[in-house]
Structure formats: C-alpha cells, structure tokens
N, C-alpha and C positions, 0 to 999 in steps of 0.2 A: 613217398619221395618229397612231398611238400614239406614234411617236417624237417628234412635235412637242409633245406635252404636257409642260410643264416639270415636272421632279421625277420623271418616270416612269422606272422601272428595269425593263426587260424581263427576265422570268425571275427577278426578285428578285435581281439580281446584286450590288447594293450595299445590303445590309440596314441598315448604320449610317446611310447618307444618307437612306434612305427613312423610317426610324424618326425621324430628326431632323426631317424635314419634317412628318411627321404630328403630332409633339408640338407644333410651332410653329403648326399650323393654327388660326386663331381660330374660336371658336364662332359669333360673329355675322358671317356672311358679308357683310352689308350694310355693316358698318363696317370690313371688312378692307382696303378701299382707302385708308382714312384712317389706318390704323395700320401702324406698321412691324413687321417680324417680331420684333424684340426686345421691343416692347411686348406683342405677342400672347403670346409665351412667358412674359413677366412675369405677365400676367393668368392664364395657365394654371397657373402655379406657385401663385399666390394661391388659386385655386379648389381646388387639390389639397391645400392646407394645408402646402405645402413652404416652407422658409425662402427668402427672396429672395437671389439671388446677383448680384454685380456684373456688368454687361455687359462682354464682352471688348473690349479696345481695338481701334481700327480697324486693319485689316490683320492681326490675330492670330486672330480667330474667323471664323465663317462668316456674320457679319452685316454691318453698316456699309457699305453701298454696294457690296459685292461686290469690294472691293479685295483682290487676292491670293487664293490658293487657301485653302480652309477648313482650319483647324488639325486635326491628327490627334486623334481622340478616344481616350480611355483605354479599354483592353480591360476590359470589365466583369467578366471571369473571371480577371483578374490577382490576385495575392496582395495582401492589404492592407498587408503589411510593406514593399512596394515604394513606398508612398506617402510622400513626404518630409513632415516636420513643418514647422511655421511657422518654427522656429528654424534649420532646415537651409538650406544654400545661401547665395546672395548676398543680403544684406539689402536691397540696392537693386533686386533683381529683382522680377518680378511677384508678386502675392500668390498664396497657395495656391489660392484660388477660381478664378484665371485658368488655372492649370495643370490642376487636377482637383478638382472640388468634392466634398467629403465628403457622406455621406448626411445625411438630415434629423436623425438622432439621434446624430451623431458630432461631436466637436470635436477640436481638435488634440491634447489630452491624452488623451482616451479612446481614440484610435486605437491607441496603444501597448499599452494593456491588452487590447484585443481579440485580440492575437496569442497569448494564453495561455489555457488552460482553467483553471477554478477548481480542478480536481483533476488530478493527474498521471495520464497514461495510458501504458501500456507501449508503445503504438504511437508515442509522441512521439519524434522523432528527436533526435540529439545536438545539432543546431543549434538546434532549438526550445527545448531545455532549457538552452541555454548562457547565457540571460539570466534567472537566477532572481529578480533583484531587481525585475523588471517583471511578476511573476505577480499576477493580480488576486486579491483577497481577498474571500471570502464571510464571513458572520457566524461560521460555524464554523471559518474558517481564520485568524482573528485571532491574531497571535502570542500564545502562552500564557505564555511565561516568558522571562526574560532572566537568565542566570546563567553561572557558569564551568563548570557541569556539566549534562549532559543527564539527563532522567528515564530510568529503566531501562525498556527495551522488550523484552518477552519474546516478541514475535512473530517469525516467521521472514521474512526479507526475500528476495525473489527477484532483486532488482537494486538496485544503488546507482549513482548518477551524480553524481560530484563535479565541480564546476567552480571555476575559480580564474583569477585574472589572471596567476599564475605557472605555468610549465610543469610537467608531470608526467613529464619525460623520465627522471627518476631511477627510475621504475617500469618502464622498458622494458629488455629484453635483459639480464637478470641474468647475470653471469658464472657459470661452472660452480662456482667456489669459493664465491661468494655464495649460490647456490642450495643447495649442500651444507651450508653453515654455517647457513642458515635452517632446514633440516630437522633438523639436530642440536639447534639451540636449541629447537625445538618439542618434540622427543622428551625432552630433558633439562629442559624447562620453565625455560629460562634467562631470568632477568629482565633486560630491556633498558630502560635509562633514557636517553632522548634529551634533548639540550639544548632550551631553550625555543624557540630559532630556529636553523636550520641555514643557514649562509651560502651554501654551494654543495651542494645536496642531491644532485646527480648524482654528485659525487665522494665522497659519504658511504657507505662500505661498511657501516657500522653501520645506517644507515637502510634500505638495500636488503635486508640480511639480515633485519631486523625485519619488513619488508614481506612477504617470503617466509614468515616464521614466522606472520604473522597470517592468511594465506590457507589454512592447512591445516585440514582437518576429517576426521572418520572416518565411514565408511559401511558398512552391511551390509543386504542383499546388494549386491554390486558386479558389474554386468553392463555391459560397455563399450558395447554397442550399444543400451542402454536408459537413458533418463533417469529415475532413480528418485525424483526429487523435482521438483515436487509430485506426490502420488498422487491427491488429490481432483480430479476432473475431467480426468484425464490420459488417458482412453481414446482420445480422438481423436489425440493425439500418439503413442500406442503402437500404434495400429492399423496392421496390416501388418508389424510387426516380428516377428522370429523368436522363438517361445516354445515350445521343445520339451517343456516340462513341462506344457503346458496339457491334453494328453490322456494323460499318463503318470502314473498314480497313484503308482507307485514313486518316480519322480523328485520328485514333489510332497512325499512323505513325507520324503525326504532333505533337501530344501530347508527344510522346516518343522523338522526335527530340528536342523539347523545353526542355524537362526534362533533356536530356543528356547535353545540353548546360549549364543549371543551375547547374547540378551535377559537371561538370568539372570546372565551375567557383568557386564553393565552395571549391573543392579540391585545386585549385591554390591559393586561399586565405589562406587555411590551411597550405599549403607548405611554403608560404612566411611569415607565422606567423602573418597574418592580421586577421585571424579568429581562435578563440581558439578551437572550436569543432563544430560538427554538427551531426545530426542523419538522417539516411535513414530508413524509416518505410515502409516495404512491408507488404503484406497480410499474409506472413508466418514467417518472421523474422525481426529483427531490427539490424541496424549496427550503432555503435558509432565510429566516426573518431575523434581522438584527436591530437592536434598539439604537436610537440616535446617540452618537458619541463613540460607538464601537467601530473599529477598522477605519477611523479617521473621517467618518461621515457625520454630518450635522443633522441628518434626518433619518427616519426609519428606512431601511432598505430591505429588499427581498431579491434573492438570487435563485433562479430556476435553471436546473440542468439535469439531463439534456432535454432539449425541446424539439418539436417538429414544426413544420410549416403550418399544419392544421391548428396546433395549439397557439402559435403566434397570430394567425389570422383570427382565431376566436377571441383572443385577448384584444386585438385591434378593434374588432367589431363591438366589444364591450366598452370601448373608450379608455382602455388602460394604456397609458403612455409608458413605453419601455425603450431600452436601448440594447444593442448587442455590443458589449465592451470589446470583444475580440475582433470586431469588424470595423473598419474605418468608416466613420459617418455618424450621424445623430438620428435618433428616433427610428422610424421605420424605413427611411431611405438608406440604402447601404451602398457605399462606394469603395473602391479599392484604389489606393494611391498608387501612382506609377512606381514600379520597381519593388512593390511589396507583394508578398504572397499570402493568400488567405488560407493556404493549407489544403484546400479542396479544389483548386482550379486556378488557371492563370487568366481567364477571361474576366472582363469587368462586368459588374452588376450595377446598372444605372437606372435612374428613374425615367418616366416618360417625358418629363419636362426637359431633362438634360439631353435626351435623345433628339428631341426636336431642335434644340439649340445647336447640337453637333452638326446638323445638316444645313444650318442657315447660311453658311458660306457658299454653298452650291448655288443658292438663289442670287447671291451677290455677283457671282461669276456668270450667271445666265445659262448654266448647264444643268439645271435641276431636272429638266425633262429627258436628258440624254443618259442619266445615271439612275439605275434602279435602286431605290431605297428600300430597306426592310420595312414591312408594314408594322402597325402597332401590335398585331397578334403575334408576329414572329419575335418581336422584342419582349413581349410578355412571356411567351413560352421559354425564351432563353433565360429570362430572369427567374422564372419558377424552377427551371432545371437546376440552377445553382443554389437556390434556396433549399431545394429538396436534398441536394448533395451534402449540405452541411448538417442535415438532421442527424440527431443522436451523436454528434461529435462535440468536443469541447467548444468549438467555435459557435455552437448554437446556444451558448449560455445567455440568459436574459437577465437584465438588471431593471428593477422597478424601484422607484424612490418616492419618498414623501407621501402625500395623500393618495397617490395611486396604489399604495399597498393596501389601503382599506377597500378600494375597488377590487383589487386582486383577491382579497378575503372573500367578498361576496361572490366573485366569479368562481372561486374554487368550491364554495359551499354549494352552488347551484350547477356546477359543471357535471353533466351526466357521465362524461368519459373519465371522470376522476376515479371511478370504481370499475373494476373488471366485470364484464358481463358473462364471462365463461372461464373455465379453468379452475384450478384450486383456490385462487384468490377472488372468485366471483362473489360479489355482494359484500366484501370485507372493506370497511372504511380505511383510509390511509392511516399510517402510524404517526403519532405526535410524540416527539422526544423533547424533553425540557430539562434544564438543570435545577428547576425549582418546581414546587407543587402548583397545580392549577385544578380547576373544577373538573371532576370526573377522572383525575389521574390516579395511577397506582404506583406506589413506591417499588422500585426494582433495585437489584444489586448486581454489579458486575461480578463475574466469577473470578476468583483468585486461587492460584495453585502454585506451590513452590516445589521445585524438584532439585535434587542433588545428583550430579553426574560426575563421572571420571572422564577427563579429556587428556588426549595424548599430546605430550610436549617432547622436546628433544631429549630430555633427561629421563623420560618415563611417563608417568601419569600424575595428574594433580586434580584436586577437588575443584569443581566449578558449580556454582549455585545459580539457580534461575528462578524467576518469578513470572508466571504467565497470567495475564489479565485478558479475559474474553468478554465480548458483549459490545454494544454500541458506545464506544469510548468517545465522548464529546470533548471539545477543546479545553474546557475548564478542568475536566478530570485528568487529562494528559498533563496539564501544567501542575496540578496539585500533586500528582503522583511523582513527578520529577523533583518537586521540592522536598517531598518526604524522603525519597531515596538519596537525595543529596546529603541529608543529615544522617540517615541510617547506615549508608554505605561509605561514609567518610569521604564523600566527593569523588568516588571512583566507581563507575558502572557503565554498562552499555545496553543498548536496547534496539531490537528490531521492531518496526512499526508497520502494520498491515492496514492499508487504506481501502475503504469502500470507494472504488475508482470513480463512479459518477460524481462523487463529492469533492474530488481533488481540485476541480476547476474553481471551487469557492475561494481559492486563495488568490484570485486575480486582483489587480490593483486598478480599479476604475478611476477616472478623473475625479478629483475632489474640487469642490467649489471654494473652500477656504480651509485654513489651518486652524484646528481647534485648540483651545486652552485646556491642557490636561487637568489642571486644578479644578476648573469649572466642571469638566466631565466627571471627575471623581466625586465631586460633591453632589451632582445630580443623580449619579448611579450608585450612591453609597448604600442604598437599601435594595439593590438588585439581587442579593443573595450570594455574592462572590467574595472570596478573600481579596483584600486590597491589592496584593501582589498579582493575583490572577486577573483582576479587573484592569490593572495597569498593563498587563501582558496583552489583553484582548483589545485594548485601545490602540495598539500599534497598527501601523499601516501594513497590510499584507505584502510580502516580498517574494513569495514562492511561485507566483504566477499560476500556470496550469498544473504544476506538480505539487507534491506534498512531502513531508518528512518521511524518510524511509529508514534511516539509521541514525542513531544518536549515541555518542560516546561522551562521557565525562571523565576527565582525568585531572586531579588536583583542582577540582571545582571549576574547571574550564570545559565548556561544551565544544564538541566538534561534531558537526552534523552534515548530512548529505541528503539530497532529495532525488 
C-alpha cells in the first residue's frame, strides 16, 4: 500500500524529490484542492519571508501539468563560483532565476564578491587569489594610497603571490650562466637598472639575472633539514625532526659560541654602516636592528616584539634604557594620558612618585587620616597587573636606541632564556637574517614558482598568470621584486602579501630627534649593499603603524595598496 501513495520514496531513496514535495505542501489542507502546487509554493515563500521567484516555464520545471520530466535541481553543496551571472551566456536564454535561484540575500553583483575573504589566508589556493580585483573590501581594507611609490614595510613576509595578465615565464628555468651572474651581482652589489618596460621579458638576460640577485639572503645557523624561519610558533613543524644538540650540552655550547661570533659580526657591520639592517628571530620574540639613517633615525635602533614583563625587567636590571613607543610616557615610567586608550585596559599605570603626589592635597585639607589610602603594595600590584596584561601584544614593543643597542647585544648573547630548554627548539640558537654576507652566514635563496591558471569572467574564462615567492622575504627583497615586475609586466600587476604577524609592529613611527639630510644618509650608506632606489625607500619614515602591507596593485605604473 505504501507504494501507491504519491510522492512516497521507500527508504528515502530520492531525498531531493521528497524535500521538494514537502516544501510545496500547503498549510491549509482544505484549500489544497483548489490551489495549484505553484501557488502553494508561492504562499510558502511569502510566509517564510523569502523573495518571490518567477514560476518555471511549462515543460521546464516540475510544475505545470506534469508535462515532461522535472528539471534537475542544482546541487546545494556546489561552489558558488560555478553560478553564472546575469550578464553571462545567451541574452535570449532563460533568466537566472529559472536556472538556479540565488539565496534571499544575494544578487547578481554580490555573488562575485562572496568568492573572496576580506583578509588573505595562507590556505588560499593560487586559483582563488588569481582575481585580486574582485576581493571584497572592509572598512579597514579601503585603499590607503595611490602613488608611484609604496610605503616602507619593515615586517618580514612569509609568502608573496603576484598575479598578472602577462606570463611570468621569464622567471622559470634560469640558465647556468644567468644563475651564476646573478650570484656575482649580489656579492659585488652590482647596480642593475632596467628599462621602464621590457618588450620580451623571457629573452632579457639582464632581467633574469636581476631576478636571481633579488632572491638571495643570508642565514645563520643553516640546517638543511630544519626550516629556521619563522621561529615563533614553529614547534609543531619542527616536531619529530632530528636535533642531536637537544641533550648534548657540549654541542649546545659550540652552537652558541658560533652564533655569538656571527651576531657580533653583524652588529659590527651595522655599526660601520656596511650592513643596513638584520633580524634576530628567537622562539619567543624578534629583534630588528637598523643602521643609523634608516627609518629617519640618526642613531642605531633596535625594536623588540613581542616582549614580556620578565624580559623588560631583565633589560632594566642590565642597565638598558628603552622606551615603549605605543605607551604614553618615557623610559620605564608608563602613563596614560586622559582620554586615550592603551588597548588593554582603561585604568592608569602610574609611578610611585606620582602616586604620592596625587594624595598630597588630602594633607593640605587636613583629612588625610579620615580617608584610607591604598598602600604601596596595592599600587605596585595594580601596576604589575597592567604590565602583564600587555605582554605578547603589539603594545609591548620595545625601542632601544644608540649605545644601548650594544648593551642589548651583550644582554642577548648572555641571556639564558634566549634559547628554549625544552621542546623541538631546545638548544637551538636564534635565527639571524641579513641582506648581506656576514661571518658564519650561509647563502640562501627564496623559492620562486610560476603558475598559469584559468579564471572565470563574465564572458567565459581567461588566462591568469601568477608568481609565488616563499621564504623570509625581507624589506629590501620586496622592494627589488616590485621594481623588477614593474618593468617585466609593463606596469600592471597585483600581489597578495602574507606577513609574519609578530613583525608587523616594526612599522611604528617613534618620535624622531631631528630631520636627516637624505643626501648625507645616502653617502654614508653607499656601501651597505643595497640598490640606491631600495636604500632611498628604506630611509623613509614608516607610516603603517602596527599594520603592514597586505595587498598591492599596480596599474599604469601607479601603486594602490592597502594594509
């Protein structure tokens, strides 16, 4: 008997058909005989608050007199980007609502924007990032500037993905002579100037050698079976890897001794302005050392992020003078101006001296004995609470300037907590990254890979070309690569930039003592190993604050970027 019931599906063999029949079932069974299934579905849509959809034409849908088999319904688990837009296809064909009706909150224009996330994710595939012009914008992602130059970005990038309508075949399969020439150009700091536009980039030996030159960086220590950047949060990637030094104190001492020599060599190069900058990457924090003249500073600077109260107290005990640029106040005393928020609390952090002064008016009124004042211990505990609350946050960034950077050097060399004592990174010295060679360093190459994909547009599909760069991309490499692409892609490309987040705060703009003469700075740093245009770029005052470049587009040789 069950088989004679219309619409019954034994064993739930046809779930789409069963769901369709249930959705069209009218609420008023008495009036069901006088209403068609289309009218019942229309009333159900109105009751649910959904937009009305046109009825399918006779013979196309599952209504209208039962003429012909019901049309195949769209798979609800299919990707949204398979849905054609109103402008696609034959204009004389059926409307979109007849083929597949969009949801109640979608229209034909919003569909394209749902394909992209507001923020780039490292899990995004090459195909998904091959249409950067269709990325949705949030309020913080509104293009910040339009100019012929990018703002300086002192963060370390882990991945770059360039896309263009022109191929990147010139970046593939360098000849042995071109690879060797690129290495020599880097070691001799050869200045390469490319034309504004290259007609045939694949045949340009000069371009290919310059590309090889821009991918080189220097690293210590270098262990081929371990990825030594990033170090923060890398325990999971290093788990299970061979580490013979983890339980060998003698081997650990040898590694730290070699590391100290390399670290000191880098600082001496920086001090003599033969090295523009370098990074010290530990398992807990990262330090950026910059030579005098860069980022608008007239002395050597070091920025540490993130920090903890324990690290700051240890630096204070060693006599290192530092400041917290994102906290109102100077030196170790931290104040919050009235009406400003520190981002981690609304209460003030004040010194003991200021606390005593704040209660002096009670003595003048003669009521100091009638009002209970907080004791010194309570004040200290309150202050320590707020100091701990900003640990591991961007607000904890520390700035060290001048001769204190040398004291910081000795502090880091002798700091026992600089190296992990347990876990996969136990006994492994911090990673040193530099744009130039130094004692004990190993030459490394950023990995480059070009991919050609098909992307969907209103009229069908078109070729989209991409170039992926992975590895610790430092500021000079980012600038050099954008200069190369400006020539090779005829001033039209876009890029997604993935930042090592703990280093984004390196773009803060601390107070400057004086304005530097760029001509003098260029003359003093002429032998630091950077291209003159790159050097001029790095002497700019940082403007990005706690953020970093996330997306860059160039159109007709004009940059449009957002952070």
